[in-house]
C-alpha positions in Angstrom: 127.8 137.1 47.7 126.2 140.0 49.9 128.7 142.1 51.8 127.1 140.7 55.3 126.3 137.3 54.6 130.8 138.0 54.6 131.0 139.3 57.9 129.0 136.4 59.6 131.4 134.3 57.4 134.2 135.4 58.7 133.1 135.3 62.0 131.5 131.8 61.6 135.4 130.6 60.6 137.9 132.0 63.2 135.1 130.8 66.0 135.4 127.4 64.7 139.4 127.6 64.0 139.2 129.3 67.5 136.9 126.7 69.5 135.0 129.2 70.8 131.5 128.8 69.2 129.6 128.4 72.6 131.2 131.5 74.0 130.4 133.5 70.4 127.1 131.8 70.4 126.5 134.0 73.8 127.7 137.0 73.3 126.2 137.0 69.2 122.3 136.6 71.3 123.7 139.1 74.8 124.3 142.6 72.1 121.9 141.7 70.4 119.1 141.5 73.0 121.6 144.9 73.8 120.7 146.7 70.8 117.5 146.2 71.6 116.8 147.9 74.4 119.0 150.3 73.8 118.2 151.6 70.5 120.2 154.9 70.6 123.6 152.8 71.3 123.5 152.1 67.1 123.8 155.4 66.4 126.8 156.3 68.9 128.5 153.8 66.3 127.8 154.9 63.8 128.7 158.4 63.9 130.9 160.5 62.0 131.2 163.1 64.9 132.5 160.2 67.4 135.8 158.9 67.4 136.8 155.9 65.8 138.9 154.6 69.3 135.7 155.7 72.1 133.4 154.0 69.7 136.6 151.2 70.5 135.7 152.0 74.5 132.4 151.7 73.9 132.3 148.3 72.8 134.1 147.1 75.4 132.8 148.6 78.2 129.1 146.9 76.9 129.9 143.4 78.8 132.6 140.5 78.9 133.0 139.9 74.8 135.1 137.0 73.8 138.0 138.5 72.3 137.2 137.0 68.9 133.4 138.6 69.6 134.6 141.6 70.4 137.6 142.5 68.4 134.6 141.0 65.3 132.2 143.9 66.5 135.0 146.6 66.3 135.2 145.4 62.6 132.1 146.3 62.1 132.0 149.6 63.5 135.3 150.0 61.6 133.8 149.1 59.0 131.1 151.5 58.9 128.1 148.4 58.7 126.9 147.6 62.5 123.3 148.7 61.5 123.6 145.7 59.8 123.9 143.5 63.0 120.3 141.9 62.6 121.8 140.9 58.7 124.6 139.8 60.0 123.6 138.1 62.9 120.5 135.7 61.2 124.0 134.4 59.2 125.5 133.4 61.4 123.2 132.3 63.8 122.2 130.0 61.1 125.2 128.6 60.5 126.1 128.1 64.2 123.1 126.4 64.7 124.1 124.0 61.6 127.0 123.5 62.7 125.4 122.2 65.5 122.8 120.2 64.1 119.8 122.3 65.6 117.4 123.3 63.3 115.6 126.5 64.2 111.8 126.4 63.3 109.7 129.7 63.5 106.0 129.0 64.3 103.8 131.5 64.1 99.4 130.9 65.7 97.1 133.3 66.4 96.7 132.0 70.2 98.9 130.5 72.4 99.5 126.6 72.0 99.6 124.4 74.5 103.0 121.6 75.6 100.9 118.7 73.9 100.4 120.7 70.4 104.3 121.4 70.7 104.9 118.5 71.0 102.7 116.4 68.1 104.3 120.3 65.3 107.6 118.8 66.3 106.6 115.1 66.3 105.9 116.6 62.7 108.6 118.6 61.8 110.7 115.6 62.6 109.8 113.6 59.7 110.1 117.2 57.2 114.3 118.1 59.6 115.6 114.5 60.2 118.8 114.2 61.4 118.8 117.2 64.4 118.0 119.2 67.4 114.4 121.2 66.7 114.6 124.7 68.6 111.1 125.7 68.0 110.5 129.6 68.7 107.0 130.4 69.0 104.8 133.9 68.2 101.9 135.2 68.6 100.1 137.1 65.6 96.6 137.6 66.0 95.8 138.5 62.1 96.4 134.7 61.1 92.6 134.5 63.1 93.4 130.8 63.7 96.1 128.0 63.1 99.4 128.7 62.6 102.5 129.0 60.3 106.0 127.2 60.4 109.4 129.1 59.0 112.4 126.7 58.5 115.5 128.6 56.4 113.7 130.2 53.3 110.3 127.4 53.5 107.2 128.3 55.3 104.1 126.0 55.7 101.1 128.4 55.7 97.9 126.3 57.8 95.8 130.0 58.6 92.7 130.9 58.6 93.7 133.8 57.2 95.5 132.5 54.5 92.4 130.2 53.5 90.8 133.4 53.7 93.1 135.4 50.8 92.9 131.9 48.7 89.5 131.7 48.5 89.0 135.5 47.8 91.2 135.4 45.4 87.7 132.8 43.5 85.3 135.3 43.6 
């Protein structure tokens, strides 16, 4: 098993034990957004020239994170795996959403979808994903030319014009 998956699982287990899933879920999302806004911060956390205690101080100044999440970040820094936060976050988010009975579905479209189109997709997915609330993330990718791609738990449904053209060119 990947070491990063172990970190995500350990955080999930601790959060369930301490009954703070919602708080830590919010904190992890805040942390990811902050790092995306300030990517240089990650270099500071990885630098061998900055004292570990100074790194801990910087973490504590970031925000008012739940103590469980703050200690988790300190563990990632101590073990020098903070740079893998995205992989850890993806696995953590999957575990948290599964616990909350939420299915996260990524829909990639060539153009913005209307509310009606999103609702039609959601209704079609309910037959495929039973017993869970569906959370949809819609991403625009003009390279698809037309149509959509749907991603859920490592599975892909590709109904894009680009994929159809690629398939057609394979036969020519």
